[in-house]
N, C-alpha and C positions, 0 to 999 in steps of 0.2 A: 407535354411534349416533355422532355426529360431536358432539365440544363445541367453542363457540371461545374457550373458558376458565372457568379453574378459580377459588374466590375459599374461603380455607382460612381460616379462623378462627382463632383460639387462645382458647385459652381454660384452663381445670380442671374437671373432671367433679362431678355430684355439689354441693345443696346445702350446701355450706358454704362453696363457692368460688362462689354466688351472686352475682350484682353490685361483686364481689369488681373490685378497678383491672390483674389479670393479667387478664381475660378479657371484657376489649374488641373483642377479636375475635368471639366471641359473642356481645355485643349488636347487632358489624352487618350478621350474616348472619341474627340478629332484624328485627332493623329491615330488611336485603331482602328475605323473609321476609313478612312484617307489608308491606310497598310494590308486592308481588307478589301479593296476597292482592287488591287492593284496583285492580293498573293493570294484573298481566300473571298469573300461573300459576307457583307452582312445586307441585313432584313431584312424593311424597320415595318415594323411594327403599332400597331395603333398603342399608345398609349397615356390617350386621356383618362381610364378611370387609376391609374395612379400615376396621375402631376408629374408626367415622365413623359420625354424622346427616350424613345424606348428601340434595343437594334436586334436582329439576335446575328449572332457571328460566328462562322462557320472561318478556322485560322491555321494554317498547321501547324503553331507558334503554342496553339493555346488546341488539348487533348479533348475531344469531344462539340459539344454547343454550348459556346457564352453566350446572355444575355449583356448589351449593354446598352445602363440608362442616363439623362444629361436630367435632374430633377430640376420643375420648370414653379415649385413654391420655392419662397424664397431661402436662404440661406441657414435659418432659423426651423427654418417648421420640415427641413430637408427631411427626418423620423415617417411622417404622414407618408413617403412617398416610399420608403425604399423596406418599409416594415407591411405594408398589402404583397405589394410586389413581392417580393420576399414568399411570406404565405398561400400564394396564391399561386403562383409559379412552384413551389415545396419547393425551396431552395431554403437549405440550409446556414445559420450563421457565419459559422465556419465555412462556407463557399465562397462570402461577398467582400470582399476589395474596393471600399473606399478609397479614392486618390482626393484630399486637399492641401491645398500648402499649408505650411508649416515654419512659423515667422523665429525660430527659435534653431533648426535650420540651415547653415549657407545657400548664398543663392546657388537653384541650379542643384546642390546636393539632393539625394535623396535615401526614404532610411524607407527600414517594412517592422514593424508589430504587426504581433492581432492580443484585440486586446488589452486592458489597461487602461491610462487616465484619458480625460480630452483635454489638457493643458489648455480648456479654456476654452478652443473650436467649437464655436455655437450647431453648427451643420452638426459637428461628429457628437454633441450631446444631446438633443435632439434625437438622433440613430439609434442614440445606451437609451433612451429614454420610454424609446415608440416600443422598439421590441426585447426590451425591458433584462436586456444582455450588452456588456461593453467586448462582449468573447466574439470581435465581427478583427478582421483584416482590416487595416490600415498600411498603404503605401502616400511616404507622407512629403514631399514637393517642394524640398525647401526654396522661401521668398526673404529670409533673412531678416532682420529688425528694424526700421529705420533706425535713423543716426540723432534726432531728439525724440527722449522719452515722448513715454505720453498722448505722440499720434499715428498712434495705432492703427484708431480706422479708420484714417486718409491712408497709412503708406495699403494694408490690405483689400484697400476700395479704390486703389488710384494704380493708375500705368506706371508699368517698366519705365526707366532708360535706356534706351537704344544696346548698354552695360550687361548691365539686367537680363533684358529681353531678349537677344542672345541667347547668352545660356540657359536660360528656361525655358527657350525651342532647344537647344541640344540634348534640355535630359530630358526628352521625350522621349527618341530609341532605347533607351536603357529602361526609364521605366516602364515597355512597355517588352522590354526582358525581364525585368527586376514579375514584372503578372505573369507573363510562357513562367520562369521559373520554376511560379507558387503554382500553376498550373500543374505544372511536367510534375513536380519535384517533390513539392509542402514548405512548411514556411520555414523551417530551416535554411535550405537552403536560397532561397527566396529574400531572409535573410541579410544571408550573404553577400546577392547580385547584385542588393542595394547597398554596400559598407562597398564593396567593390568598381560600384560603377559612374 
């Protein structure tokens, strides 16, 4: 079966990490699945051999057929899921969109880019290493920086307060629109959509 793209939402598995800032990517996949339940179709697939939860998604806003995945490796081993998933389904890295938390963007804001560095993000570093290329797309979901320097680990693995949680939740529909812009019109339009979100 031919797929038009793959959305990978990054996060850490298990209840300990639910609703933490580091799991923004998981939240976006969940939002996509909720939308598919009302406006399209999402079929759960067996992702065990790729160490992920995996769905086949059809939605009017995403042309063709897409895969959506939530790696069940820990964040710093995300590439061990993504590389075999792309290879098995013959999807080019250029059609991979990785949704992840981003410290250097204010809470609830979005950015989209393809290629480039990993800015210290262990999940992106793992994917780049396993693919042998940084040339995949990233939907960057802002979580902001901690108020006290040096507290980054506790910040990303912590749960946001009510105000920030509301901003992160409000960013999910615009983030899906950015994904739709990429799927329909390509990278440049997705970059514009994220800036205007």
